C-alpha positions in Angstrom: -18.6 15.8 22.2 -17.7 12.9 20.3 -19.2 10.7 17.7 -20.6 7.2 19.1 -22.4 4.5 17.0 -24.6 1.4 17.7 -23.4 -1.9 17.3 -25.5 -2.1 13.8 -24.2 1.4 12.6 -20.4 0.1 13.5 -21.2 -2.7 11.2 -22.9 -1.1 8.3 -20.1 1.5 8.2 -17.4 -1.4 8.0 -19.2 -3.8 5.9 -19.7 -6.5 8.0 -22.6 -8.5 10.3 -24.0 -7.2 13.4 -22.4 -10.9 15.3 -19.0 -9.6 13.9 -18.6 -6.2 15.7 -20.1 -7.9 18.8 -17.4 -10.2 18.9 -14.6 -7.5 18.2 -16.2 -6.0 21.0 -16.3 -9.2 23.6 -12.8 -9.8 21.8 -11.3 -6.7 23.0 -10.8 -5.4 20.1 -13.4 -2.6 19.5 -14.1 -0.3 23.1 -17.2 0.1 24.2 -18.8 3.5 25.4 -21.1 3.3 28.9 -24.3 3.9 27.0 -26.8 1.7 26.9 -27.5 0.0 24.8 -23.4 -0.1 24.1 -21.9 1.9 21.4 -18.3 2.3 19.9 -16.5 5.2 20.1 -16.1 7.1 16.4 -12.6 7.3 17.0 -12.0 3.7 18.2 -14.2 3.0 15.2 -12.3 4.6 12.3 -8.7 3.1 13.8 -10.5 -0.3 12.7 -11.6 0.2 9.6 -8.3 1.8 8.6 -6.6 -1.7 10.2 -9.1 -3.6 8.1 -8.5 -1.7 4.7 -4.9 -1.8 5.2 -5.4 -5.8 5.9 -7.4 -6.2 2.9 -4.6 -4.6 0.5 -2.0 -6.3 2.1 -4.3 -9.8 1.1 -3.8 -8.6 -2.7 -0.3 -8.0 -2.0 -0.1 -4.5 -4.5 1.9 -1.4 -3.9 0.3 1.8 -5.1 0.8 5.2 -4.4 -2.9 5.8 -4.7 -4.7 6.6 -1.4 -8.4 6.1 -2.7 -7.7 2.1 -2.8 -11.4 -0.4 -2.6 -10.6 -3.5 -2.4 -13.0 -5.9 -3.2 -14.7 -8.8 -4.9 -16.2 -8.9 -8.8 -19.9 -8.7 -8.6 -20.7 -8.2 -11.8 -19.5 -8.6 -15.8 -20.9 -7.0 -18.7 -19.0 -6.9 -21.7 -19.3 -6.4 -25.4 -16.4 -7.0 -28.3 -15.0 -4.1 -27.0 -16.6 -2.0 -24.0 -16.6 -3.7 -20.4 -18.9 -2.7 -17.2 -17.6 -4.2 -13.9 -18.2 -4.2 -10.9 -16.8 -4.7 -7.7 -18.3 -5.0 -4.0 -15.7 -3.4 -1.3 -17.3 -3.4 1.5 -20.6 -1.2 1.8 -19.3 0.8 -1.4 -19.9 -0.2 -4.6 -17.4 0.6 -7.4 -18.0 0.6 -11.0 -16.0 1.0 -13.7 -15.7 1.2 -17.3 -12.8 -0.2 -19.5 -12.1 -1.7 -22.2 -12.7 -5.6 -23.1 -9.0 -6.6 -23.4 -8.6 -5.1 -19.9 -10.8 -7.3 -18.3 -9.7 -10.5 -20.0 -6.1 -9.5 -19.2 -6.8 -9.1 -15.7 -9.0 -12.4 -15.4 -11.7 -10.4 -14.0 -15.1 -13.0 -13.4 -17.4 -12.8 -11.1 -16.7 -14.1 -7.3 -12.5 -12.5 -8.3 -10.5 -10.2 -6.2 -9.8 -7.1 -7.2 -8.7 -3.4 -6.8 -10.7 -0.1 -7.3 -8.0 2.5 -7.8 -10.1 6.1 -8.2 -8.0 8.9 -8.7 -10.4 12.5 -8.7 -9.4 15.8 -9.0 -12.9 16.8 -6.8 -14.2 14.8 -4.0 -17.0 16.3 -2.3 -17.7 15.2 2.0 -20.8 15.3 3.6 -21.5 14.8 6.4 -25.6 14.4 8.0 -27.0 17.2 10.1 -28.5 16.4 13.4 
């Protein structure tokens, strides 16, 4: 049995409102199952998530070989004379980066700036909920 998600769950996973998901369903962008209330098939939701991520990456005008890229808005910058902490909200994901204060100034990062967090890790842990 393949996974399917209620409208509210799909909205949380995509980082949009329930109304946006309902609009996409009404416009035929996202299919629904015959379940009541309506559910979105997991495969279709995954494809749409990929398309949304690509469109967000296209908006930045930056090309990269890195696959773990989170495009979002800077929500907080804490900076002293040498170091800084920058928080980015990328959909439902909060990414925090520690960098030099010089890098923050050079990149022009401030609350509300568009930014891409690129994560390079040698270990990635995958978890799945138990049913």
